[in-house]
Steps between C-alpha positions, in 0.01 A plus 500: 500500500411859579643739602786447259712804586559762767280762334203264492564404861515865604167593339341177624609582855335843473181340369494240778539766767232718343263204475526443876398860561220500241352181643424679828234724340394303191184356656393837639538680167320215324211510745460878487590545134758761599824587326830407675682832467766395752598206281594732217708717730697187592530399135648841421741518793644157422557591135252240378305751290811581293618138470431475125660832404850461350797566727636761260185701565527455876273199548553147621564359154327174578400256229155360437612174663616682814166675531285193431687322779449794737133536409436135585629573849325835539160351415530257790450798730230686309383409152332836443820693566703263283254539213489876548873568504528244223310732266754776568790258449345377174493858370851597606650161419351482152621852419846425640522217246321655202593868530194592293420832672654832405835519682421810704168360612657173610778679688250722681274214609787274606662786692174572683463132591851493649504840669137544604352152507269575209288212372366445148249270335348454154124561490327345202176321598167684474138431602376426147814393314633278776859397424673658199616152403155454344605748233231748597526876460535676836236757590756704689595765247756766417353802323753731331477864608783639287860600571596151612229482768228236546216448746462157659159372607391155614484241777737212571410198713722252686745783568715307745691713755270797433544647852880524466571540129697801386484420130236342278568363153168549321389299199266723298357588158643796314181680400635677191337286231800268465357219712841469665554395859764642730670444833568815700641561847301717739595585858254493788517873572364618168170681511210273412642172637269336753499165680154343529524247790311215334718202594297251706591153380483139610879471516817708482298751696786728604650568155322835477388420144251786483370683194694806391311774317656757267303817430651751257853408609764687302749277317801634310713358222779404740254278693454261205660157520355370175239557232400241238203346326265275694596203282872555563437532871292180515777311319763641736298398804442146374846390617489684829851453635596318819487735795123520544418127460787382720450752782128422508590133517749565780249692713241223476741213552653677800156514660460128440838434658381684809196270511733204464714614794190554711351158432831320558529659842132429564522126436826469690339631818136396464414198717121459494374286787853448628540181297726590208635805325354591164847481349502123558179430307581356153240711319639820655856404409391436143345847477812670639707309244263611226522863612878502503524327164275759339689783668843374391389466137332842487788682675760344274300578187454861608862561600656313209279686252616829652863383486466409131347842428797667670768278347378477140374842388523405133262209557224689678254472215537122518477505880164678515303176508719381789421821689127458452518134599692594816236756595217252447687232692561735792150645529315172448733317737449769763124435492551124517738523795281731707197280428687191623611686812143593578384140458772381736413762762129424479239736642756718676624612159188716472582710807596858422734485797718258301685587176373223272170660404681824409747304291208317338350832389827668404627232260179525296630832369758322288222366280414845366850652491651505151558293313175323585503127438305504172732753334814334632392159371399646163846660471673172584273301267563743213872428516431128478233501231578785260 
């Protein structure tokens, strides 16, 4: 049963309280396609934005399991905000575990997150290349200008949190004849950085996932996180870690849990024609049982996979298939649950004044968030067959 300790309970309580506040404006931001700036102020003031940063560096020091549990709760209030802050938590949480950045760079970014509420996200996808997991060469390029200086040019899409990001981690080609790719950190105030407000989607409409354009942006040696061949990078990305899949799964499953809570309350109080409540109809009871069964299985898979990742660091290579399976289980189950809820509610589920149609649109995003189903299944099958 979760929460399993006081630290999990503390973060979960913060997430539950935030979800209640976010729920008040979620429909409005979805309808208008606006960004919920106030939500991110609340996330900062409660310490949620620094939850994944180690305590020795001034952060909350929360584990992946703690944060998956909290994200499930946060998404019940607003899926877009949960997905958005999830991208920041993926970045800080992964680095807290891996410590793959230069030490000074990590200390600076983590300090800015804690002291100034700075947010960070990795920007990799591009209009032509799509996801870097395809193994494609990014068009965004770094051109050497001498004396440890490069110029960055290109466009990134699906840049979640664009309106509030302080730092961007840019995946780009090093245009020096080597064919290498690199990851560099750029801050929002550098000359040549521009947000192009392109985000107008069917779901997750208030994530602010606009395009970000880089025009002759100066990058220095100390901004580099990594540089390696394209083949090495593709191999490194094939495993993918746990933070991104599990936090995507949590955001989507949390939305579905909100649909579940709505439909349970709906059938408890709905008495069409004054003859009997919907909750007493056998078919309706069967559907509620089906919803809860799916939710229990998906939640447990998600949380237990996170717990294993935390508890058995030496086994993470062997756990990768479990992580991918948990993500698929969560995102596919979220779609199934919301669909059942809409069938139970009937025609009223289509009203924009009710939350189900928003949930219906939002959970579709999990289909295209990495790892997509085809790649996850191929990874799992490879372990079985080769």
